[in-house]
Each structure stands twice: as C-alpha cells, then as structure tokens.
N, C-alpha and C positions, 0 to 999 in steps of 0.2 A: 337733312341727310343723316341716316343712322350710321353709327360707327360699327365696325366689325372686329372680330377677334384678331385677324392678321394685323390690322392697324394698331391695335393695343400692344401686341407682341413686338411690333417694330419700334414703338415708342420705348417700351421697357428695355429693348436691346440697346438703346442709347443711354441707359442709366448705368454708370460705371460702378463696379464693385471695388471697395477700397483695397482689396487684396489682388486686384487685376481682373480683367475680363469685365463682364456685365451681368445683370440679373438673369438674362436668358441663357447666355453661354455657360454660366455657373449652375444652371438648372435649379433655380431657387423659386420659380413661380409655380404655385399650386392652386387648384380649385378656381381657375379663371372663369368667370361668368360675365357675359356681355348681353344685357337685356335692354333694348332700346338705347337710351342715353346713359344707363347705369352700368358701371364697371365695378366688379368685385373680384378680389383675388387675395391670395395668401403669399407672403414671402417667408419661406421656410429655411431658416438658418440651421447650420449644423450644430452650433453650440450657442449657449447664452452670450458668450463673449462676441461671437460673430454677429449676433442679433443686435447687440449694443453698437457695434461698429457700423451697422447698416442703417442706423437712425437717419442719417443725412440722405442716404439713397432712397429711403422710404418717402421722405418729404419731397425729394426731387421727382420721384415717379408720380406722386399725386399731382404735383403742380403741372408736369408735362401733359398728363392725361386730361386734366381739367381744361387745358388750353386747346385740346384736340376738338375740331368742329364736330358737333353732334353729341358730345359728352356732357351730361347734366349733373352726374354725381359719381364720385370715386370713393370706394370703401376698401381700405387696405388693412390687413391684419398681419402683424409680425409674430412668427412663432419660432421656437428653437427646440431641438431635441434636448431632453434632460441629460445632464452630464452623467455618464456611466459611473456607477459606484465601483471602486476597485474590488476585485474578488477578495473575500475574507482572507486575511493573512494567517496562516497556520505555521507557527514556528515550532520546530521540534528541537528539544534539547534545552535544558535550563535547570535551575536548582529545583529539587522536588519540594512539594508542599508538605507541611507537617502532617502526620497521621497519628491519631491516638487509638489506643485499644488493641494493639498487636495486629497480626495478619488478618486481612479482610477478604471476604468472598467477593467475587466479581458477579454482578447481577446477571442472571440468565445462563450462567455456565455451571454445569453440574460437576465436572471434574477437570482438574488442571494437572497435566503431566509434563514435567520438565525432562528434556533429553539432554544429558550432560556427558562430558568427557574430561579426563584429567589433562589431556594434551590435544593439540590440533593434529589433523591429518589421519584420524582414525575412522572417518566416515560418519561422524555424528549427524551432520546435516542431511546426508543421504538417508540415514536411518529415520530421521525425523520426518522428512517429506514423504518417504514411502510408507511409513507407519500411518501418517495422517490419511493418505490416499487409501490404504488398505482398510482402515477403520471406516472411511466413508463408503467403501464398497460393501461393507457389512451392514450398511443401513444407518450408520451413526451420523449425527450432525456434528461435524468436525471443524474446528478452527486450527490454524497454524500461525503462530507468532514467531517471526525471525528476530530473536533478541540478541543475535550476534552482531552488535552494533558496529564493531570495527571491520568485520568481514561478512557482510550479509550476502548469502548465496541463494536463499530461497526464491527470489524472483527469477533467477536463471533456471533453477531446478524445476520450478512449477510453471515456467513458460509465461510469465506475466511481466509487463513493463509499464503499463498505464499508471500514471500518477493518481493516487486516490483523491477523491474530491472531499471538500469540507464545506458544506453549505453555510455554516455559521462561523467558520474560523475556529471552532472548538471541537466539534464532533468529526471524526474521520470515518469515511465510508470505506470499508475494506473491499478487496477484490475477491472473486471466486474463480477457482481453477480446479478441474478434475474433481468437482464435488466438494471441495474444501474452501472454506472462508479463510482468507489469508491476509496478513499484513507484515510488512518489513520496512525497516528504516531505509533499506536500499531503494524502495519505491519513491521515497521523498527526496532523493539525491540524484545528481547526475551520475551516469554509469561509472565514470572513473574518478569521481570526487571522493577524497579521503575524509574520514571523520577524525578531526583532531580536537578531542575533548578531554577535559579532566573528569575525575570521578563523579562530581556532583551533576554534571551535564548528562553523563551516562544514566545516572539514576533518575534524573528528570525525564529523559527520553523514554526509559522503560515505563515509568509511571504513566506517561501519556499514551504509549502504545497499549497498555493494559486497560486504562480507565477511560480514554477518550475515543477508542475505536468502537463503532456500533456493531458489536459482535452478534447481537441477536441471541436467540436461544441455541445453545450448543450442548450436546451431550459430553463433549470432551474438547479441551483446548490443548494442543501440543505446543510446547515452547522449546524452540531450538536455542539452547544457551550457547554463549561463547565458550571456548575451551578454558580450562583452568578453574581457579577459585577466587575470582575477583569481585569487583563492585556490583556487577549485574547479578551474580548469583546471590550475593549477600542481600541486596535490596529485594530481590524477588522472594526469597525465603522469609525475610523479616516482615514484608508488607502484604504478602498474598497467601491465602490459604491454599496450599498445594495438596493435591491428592497424593503425590509422591514423585520420585525421580527415577529415571532409567539411566544407568551409566553404561556407556559404550566404550569398549576397548578392543584393541587387537591383541592377539595372544602372547606377543613377546614380552619378556620381562621388563624392558624399558617402558613400554606403554602401561603395563600393570603397576609400575611404581607410581605413575601419575594418577592412574585410576584409583589407587588406594587413597590418595590425597583428596580426590573428589568425594569418595565415600566417607572419609573422615569429616570433611566439611559438612555434608548433609547430616551426619550424626550430631555434630556440634550445634547445628541450626535446627535440630529436632524435626527434620524433614524425612518422612519415610522413604526408604529406597525400595522401589517395586521389584527391582531385579537388575541383573547384568546381562549384557548382550555381547557376544563375541563376533566382531565384524572381521571381514577378510579372513575367514576361518579356513577356507579351502579354495584352491584354484584348480579348475579342470581345463586341461589343454583343449582348445577347440579343434585341433588337428588330429591328435591321437587319443584323446579321452583320458589321458593320464591325470590322476589327482595328486596335487602337490600341496604342501603346507608351507607356503613361502614365509609366513611370519610365525611359524610354529602352530600348535594346535592343542586345544584343551586347557590352556592357561587360565582363561576367564572362568570356565566351568569349575576348575579346581579352586580358584579364588572365591567363587560364590559358595562352594561347599565349605571352605575354611571359615568364612564369615557367617555362615548359616543364612545366606541370602538366596532368593530364587534365581535360578539360571534360566533366562528367557529364550535362549536359542542361539544357534550359529547362523551367520549370514555369509554367503560366499563372496569371494573376490572375482568379479566378472567384468569383462570389457563391455558387454551389452548394458550392464547397470550404469557404468560411467557414461556411455553414449546416450542412454535414455535421460540421465540427469542433465547432461549438457544440452540436449535438444528440447528440454522443457516438458517432457512427459515421463514422469517417474515410472520405473520398471513395474511397480505394483499396480499401475493403471491398466496394464495389458494382461494377456493370457499366457505369457512366456512362463516356462518352468521356473525362471528366476524370480517371478512374482510370488511363488508359493511360500518361501520362508517369511516374507513380510506379512502375507495373509495369515500364516500360522501364528506369528507374533501378535497380530491384532486379535485373532480368535482367543488366544491365551489370555490377553488382558481383559477381553469381554467376559470370558468364563470366570475370571477372578473378580468381576465386578468393578474393574478399573477402566474399562473402555466403553 
C-alpha cells in the first residue's frame, strides 16, 4: 500500500518543535515529494541557531516516517536562512583625520561657495537654499551642504526628511530636492535631537560631509555655514579650496558689527569674499502696498562700498518667503515675484564666473 502526502504531513504534525508547536504548525516543511515509498522534504529553519535546535526533531521525523507502512526511504535536508548582516554603521562626528598640503579640492566639484553671516537670525539659510535652487533653475548642477551642525535647517527648507543611505558604511548617498543635490547633519539625526559636541567632533563631521558624500559632478556647491566665526568656518577655510564666501547681513548697525567680524575672519583665512547681500531690506505691506524699512536700508551696500567689495543685491522681508521655507519649497522654486531677487543673484554670480 503506497503512502500519500496527507499521511506524511500527519506524521510530521506529530513532531514537536523545541520552541512550541510542531513542524507543520510552524510552517517549516518545504519541497515535500512522495513518490511510491520514497519521501523527500526540507525542514527550513529561520536561523542557523534554530536549525541546530531542530536536530532532534529531524531524527524523530525520519524515524516516524520510516515506521509508516509503505515507506521505503526517507530523505530529509535541514536548511536555514543566512543570518542577516547588520546594515553598515555610519557614525557622524569624530576627530578629523590629518591632512597635509593645505586646502584641498573636492573631486568633481568645480566651485564651492560658502554662505556666511556674522550673527544668527539674518536669514543666511534662507539665502543659501534659495540661491541653490535659483542656480539649479539656471541649468547649473548644484549641491547644497548644510554645515550648520548645531542648527541644521535645510532639511525643513528643502522639504526632505529621508535618512541618506550608506551602502558601505563610508560613502553617504545625498538626497535631491528641487533640482539640488543636498546633504545635512539634520538628516542623520532625529528631528528633535540636539548635537552636543566639542570642536574636534564638529570638524570631523564637516570633514565627513564634504569628503564622504557622493556629490557626483557639480558646477557649484553651496555651503550653508553656521553663524559666527567658529570651528566649522576655520576648518572649512583651512582644509577646502573655496571659490569664495558670500556674507549675508540685515541693514541695521548691530548686524553689521558682526558681519564685519565675519569679513575679517575670511580676510585672515585668505578666503575671497565674493560679495555682500542685504537681507530683509524692504517690507511691502500686503494690504496697502506701503514699503517700509523695518531694519533700516542701505547699510550693507554702504559697508560694501567702504570695503571695496561687491554688493550682490537686496532681498525683501516677506511673509510668503517664510511660508515657502517652512513648507519645504523655497520661494525661488516658483514663479512668484519674490523669486526674482534670488534669480537675479544667481545670474550675477554666473555672469561673474562664480556660479
């Protein structure tokens, strides 16, 4: 009398799994073949450890099936899924590696422009993101690096939140938004997680974001610096060949005091200053159209003339610009009249061979 599949499965359902249940209820039987008196099947464990634990169950299954009337041969193979390798661990922040020979070029990037400010709150990051988008709209291959380690805002302004991948634990794959290749320390952290690092870790993180990101071929990389004159600025200027820096300030005297310090820093570090930008220069009331100068007007242009530096333009203070940044679509990505000053800034840099 020939044995059938149902009889075999009934026997296997009587073989206990050491973790509870049986071989059938745990869905471990694969490739069952019953041919005459020959029974062949695979016990497929989830892990190598489970396969080892099932050694006794395998022997019991063979013995019970051989005792079944009509069975002449039993062939059982034990397999296990390979243990999944953990994803490569990419740690950001650490002491920088030594570098010889002064500032270095970054392979594949033609120009690097740092956007800086002497103090926070003058709209430097808004200028950086909109300038990057405006340059991309002019057909340039543009990258945007958020180097404001303590206060990264570019993920929010550019509308990205996905964690960048790292196929080998060393190379970082950047994200793309609004035609701009971008990377930020903020993409590697939880949204509300603070960076509590000393200077060497800041410098190490910057080195990684510049050297380990797969930027590809870029015409220009815009770097959004933190405010002030600290470790990140010093490291960038000493280790990387910059095309130059753009200094952003609002018109009032208090902001200009700090802008002068940023300009002095770049001079001491022998980094060319491409020009100054006056942000929040004018405010036009959306109800009556009256133009007001909330923070003063013309102070940055006067400072540029005094220092014999290019004045790159005035940017307005506008609610729609703020809303656009908060929503993740920079105002320069659209066709609003408020995009025009950023497009004009981008065209001026291109005309000067800097964009």
